[in-house]
N, C-alpha and C positions, 0 to 999 in steps of 0.2 A: 505428408510433407517430404519434399525432396531433400537429398543430402545437401550439406552446406556449401561445398566448393563453388557452385555456380552463383553464389551471392557475393563473391569477393569484389566485384565491381561496385557493389553497393555499400561495402563496409570500410571502416577505417579504425585504426587503433584508438581506443578511448583513453589510453594512457598518454600517448605522445602526439596524437592527431595525425600520425603518418598513415597514408592510405594503404600501402602494400601490406596485406595480410596473407600469409602462406598457410595452406591447409597442412595440418600436422597432427598425427595420432588421433584422428577423429575430431579435432578442434582446430584452433588457429594459432599462429605465432606471428608476432609483428616482426617484420624484417628489419625495422629500424631500431627499436628499443629492446628487441629480443624477448619481450614478455610473452609467455604462453597462456593461451586462453582455452580451457578444456571445454568439453561438452558434459553437462550434468543432466542426467535423465534424458539423454539424446537431444538436448537443447544447448546451443552455444552459450557459454557463460562469459559475457563480454563486459565485465566490470573493469574499471580502470585499475583497481587493485583486486585482482581475482581471488587471491588467497585470503586476503583480509575479509572480503565480502562473503566468501564461503564459510570462514570461521564464524563470522557474525551470524549468518543464517543458521548454522549448526547450533549456536548458542540460543537463538530464538526458538528453534524447534524444540530443543531440550526444555526450555522454559515453558513453551506451550503444552508439552506433554506432562510436565510436572504440575502445571495449573489444572489440567484435566484430572490427574491423579488426586490432587488436593481437593477438587470438587467432588470426586467420588467419595473421598473420606468424609467430607462435610455431609453429603447425602446419607452415608451410612450412619453417621451420628444422629442425623435427624430421624432416620427410620428406626433408631433405637428407642425413641420416646414411646411411652405407653399410652399417651392420651391422643394419638393421631386418629382422625376420622378415617373411614374407609376410603373416601375420595382423596384425602390428602396422602394416604399411604400409596394409593395407586399412582398418583401424580409423581410422588418422589421416586417410587420404584421405576417408573417409566424414564424419568430423567437420569436416574443412576445407570440404568442399562444403556441408555443412549450415549451418555458421556463415556462410559467404559468402551463401548463399541467405537465411538468416534476417535478415541485415543488410539486404538489399534489401527483404524483406517488411516489416520494421519501418519502414523509411523510407517505404514506400508507405502502410502502414496508418495511420501517424501523420503523414502529409502535412498534415492540417488544422492541426497545430501550427505549420506554416510555418517549418520549420527554416531558419535564415538562415546564411549563410556566416560563419565565425568563424576567427580566427587562434589561438584558444586551443588549446593542445596537450593531448594525453592526460594528461601529467603535471600540467598546470595544473588541469584538471578534477579530477584525483585529489586534489590538495592543497586545492582550494576546493570541497569537497563541499557541496552545497546542502541546504536543509532543507524537508521537507514531510511528515513529519520525515525525518531522514537514514536511519533504519532502515526506512523504508517507501518504497523507490524504485520506479522504473519496472518492474523485473523481480522485485520482491520476491515476488509471488504469481503469477509467470508459470505455474508448474506447475498452478495451479488452473484455468486455461482449458481444459486437457486433461481434467482431472477433470470439469469442468462440462459440456463439450460434446463429448467423445469417448468416454471409456471408463468414466465414473463412475456408471453407472445405479444400481448397488447402493448406493453411498454417498449419492447424491442421494435415493433412495427412503428410506433410513434416516433422513435429515435430516427429511423430511416426516413420517415416522412419529412423531418426537419432538414435533413441533408438534401433531399430532393428539392425542397423549397429554395434553398440558397443556390443550388446548382442550376435551377431553372429547367429541370427536366421532369417530364411525366413518366417516362420510361427510364428506370434507373440505369439500365445497361448503356444508355446513350451518354452517360456521364464520362465514360472513358477516362478513368482516373490514372491509368498507366501504372508505373512503379510507385507503390504507396507505402509510406511508413506510418504506422499507428503508434503514437507515443502515449504510454500509460494505458495499454490495452486491457489490463485487468484480467478477468476470466475469459475474455476474448470474443464475446458474442457480436459486438458491433463490428470488430475487425473481420470476423468470419462472414457476417451478412454483407458487408461492403465488398469483400473479396469475391463472393459468389454472385453478387447482383449488380455491381457498379462498374463493370468493365475495367477491372484492374488487370495489370500484367503480373507483377509479383507483389505480394503483400508481406511486409515485415511487421509483425505485431510484437511490440517491445514492452516489457514490464519488469520490475525488479523483484516481484514477489513470487517465489517458487511455488507456493501452494496454488495460487490463481493460475500460474502458467502451466503447471503440471495437469491441472483440471482441464484447461484449454487444450493441451496436447492430446489428452486421451479422447475427449469427446469429439474434437475435430478430426480425429482419425477414424471415427465411426464406432468407438467403444461406448459402453454405458457404465457410468459410475454410480454407486449408491453412497450418498452422504446424508447425514442428519441435518435438518434445519431446526434451529432453536429460535423461534419467533420472540420478538421483544414483548409482545402482548398476545399470547395465544388465545384463539377463539374458544377452544374447548380443551378438555382433558387430553384428547387424542392429539392435539396440536402442540403440546408443550415441547415435544421432540418428535419430529416427523422424518422418517426415512424417505428421501427423494431419489428417484432414478434420474440421473442427469445424462442427457444425450443431445446430439445435434440432429437436425433434420436429415442431413446426409454428410458424408465425409467432405472436408474442405477441398480436397482435390490437390492438384499440383500447384506449386508456386505460392503456397501459403506457408509462411515460416514464422516460428516463434523464437524470440531472443530474450535472454535474461540479461538485463543491463539497466543502467541508470539513465533516464531520459535527459538529465541535465549534463551528462557526459556521454552522449549517445555514440555508439560504435558505427557511425554512419558516414559515408563519404560525402564531402561537400559537393553540392550541385548535382546529386545523383538521382533525385526523386521528382516525379511529376506531381505528386500529391503528398502532403503531410496532414494527417488527421490527429487532432488533440481532443479526445473525449473526456469531459469532466476532469480537466487537468490544470488549466491556466491559473486558476485561483487557489490551488493547493500546493503548487511547487514552491520550494524555498529559493526562488529566483525572482528578482524584480521583473515585472511584466515587460517593460521595454527591452531589457536584455534578452528575455526569453523569445520575444518576437524576432529579434535579430538572429538568434540561434536557428529558429525555424527558417528564416530567409536563407541562411547559409546552406541548408540542406536541399533547397529546391533548385531545379533547373530554371533558366529564364522562362518566364511565362507559366511556371508551376503554380499550383494552387494550395493554399492553406485552408483546410476545413476545420472549424472549431465547433464543438457541441458541448453544452453543459451549463454549469452554474457560473455566476459571477460573485460568489460569496467569499471575496477576498478577506482574509483575516490575518493581519500583521500587527505586531506591536507598534510599528511605525505607521500611524494612521494615514500618512500621505500616500502609502502604497495600497490602500483599500480603494481601488479604482471603480469609478462608475462606468456605465456602458459607453457614454460619450468619450471618456478618457481612453478606454480600450480601443475604440475605433481610431482615435487620433494617434495612438501609439502604433497601431498596425500600419497606418499610412506613413508614419515617420520611419518605420523600419523597412521601407522600400516596396510597399505594396500599394496597389490601386485601392481606392475607396471600397471597402468590403460590402458585399451584399449581406444584409442582416435580416434575420427572421427570429421573432420571439413568440413563444407559444407556451401554454400551460399543458403539461402532460402528466400522466400518472407516474409516480416514482416509488418503487419498493413497496408495492401494494400486494403483499403476499396473501394468498387465500387462507393461510393458517394464522394470520395475525390481525389484530385490531388496529395495528399501527401502520400507517401509510400516509402518503401526502401527495398533493399536486405541486409540481415544481415548474416554475417559469424558467424555461431554458433559453439560452442565448446562443444562437447558431449563426456563424458567418462563413462566407467564402471570399477569400482575398487572393488576387493574382499578383505574383511577384513581378514588380515593375523594374526594379534595379537592385543591385547588390547593396546590402546594408553595411554600415560600418561594423567590422568584426567586434563582437562583444568580448570582454575579458573571459578567460577560461573560468568556468564555475569551480569554486573551491568550497566545499561544504565544511571541511575540517582543515586545521593547520597541519603542517608537516610533522610537528612533534607528536601528533596522534597517528597520522597515516604511516609515516616511515619508522617511527619509534627510535630515531637516531639522535634527536635533540632532547635536551632535558625539558621536563615539564615545567613551564614557567609558573612562578608563584604570583598569579594574578590577584589583584585586590578582591575580586569576587570569590576566588578560591579561599583567600584568608577568611573572608566573612563566612563562607559555607563551612569551612573547617571548624570555626568557633561554634557555629550553630549545631553542627553535627556532634561535637563533643558534649555540648550542653544537653542535646536530645538523648544521647547515649547515657549520660549521667542520670537524667531524669528517669529513663527506663530502668536503670539499675536500682533505683529507689523503690520500684514496684516489687513488693515481696509478698503480696496477699495479706499483709497485716497493717501497713501504714495507711493513714487517711491522707487526704489532700492537705489538711492542716499540718499533719506530721511532716509531710514532704516539704511544705512551705517553710516550716521551722528549720529544716536542715539546709535549705537554700539560703536562708537568712544567716544561719550559723556560719556558713562558708563564705558569706559576704558576696553572694552572687546577685541577690536582690533582696529588698525588704519583704517582710511577710505580707504587707499590704499589696505589694506588686506581684508577689509570687502566687498568691491564691488565684486571682483571675487568669494569670498566665498559665498556671497548671490546669485550671478548668478548661481553658481554650485548647491547650495541647492535648489533654486527655479526651476531650470531646471529639476532636478530629481523629485521634487514634481509634476511639470506640466506633465512630461512624464508618471509618475505613474498614474496620473488622466486620461490619454488617453488610457491606456492599457485596453484590453478587460478583464473583471474580471473573465470570465469563470463561472463555476458553481460548 
């Protein structure tokens, strides 16, 4: 990967949307709002709130490491049982060793985040889960690194075939994608393959997850990483935790660049790109699709192309936002694009050779050419200023009042658990304090404690 200054014509400040970024101290500095954007692990850290994002990822890494330590303790406890079969003991010993090694590997790989000592406990991190968003954490797509760089050749080739279909080329190099932005690049394999085979000029692969991005950094430079795969449904004892050698077929070469940033506040200059590629993204971002389509339009040059590849599994509380394929096409056209070329196909998805779990996914791929400029969408704001800037008072929202009351009741119920009281005893205390009648309290306590018990028995993952 080249050094970053030659990318300044493609970049813009994600904080104030001003284009001029000056190279400074190995990173960037916005000449308008004066925000400094460092390089973390040799990768530009271009979040709109760079310090807040770094603090949050440090917290998430610390939580991930504590979860692994917690899992090692659970496995140690399980191994202390006298009635284990030989096969069970071998399985647990393998998992224990793999989790301990994986913890050390993660700590080393993510050292550039500069994990600082903290007194926060595992329970504190569990209670105060952070947002980037909360359902897209450090390990959310960890399995993808193995698909991308270990065993996924068939899946990776099938992905490229879908792009060729909508581009209408039999020779991928004839696509001539030019300057290309890949939004939500993950562990980087599709961005890497497109860069090497589809006639790109410069490729900017953007993701917000440091773990996935640091893996992509190392393998696309020609290095080999060893990370453990933990299959959901291992095929054999040897597969419960498998050390994988992750590597790329060859170094990515010049003009392949990784950026750590939020794709909904991308640090990209308007009208700078010939191609924008969105793999497995449009249905999971917390942005209404019509707005997101307009954001993509803004990034493209006149005549530029939007390539999309992945699922249409929209999942929003507002059911009007769970769009069908026809609605997606209509929104693309309304956002200033010609009618897209669409191709749908069934391809293998996450079919690890070590796992009994895998599936066939029907992917929705399209190529749309920018016809005209779209109406600029409102700036994406995932959080209010009283969270981001911390300068305003936290408002006492009605939902906060409700949650505060629920939390106090939950804490009180947990304080009643002393190893001696029965559910009936606890129900009597709730009735005594006039919180609810005994008839109401017994089923409520059973439901609450059942959920707590089931949560305690779930595999915590890593």
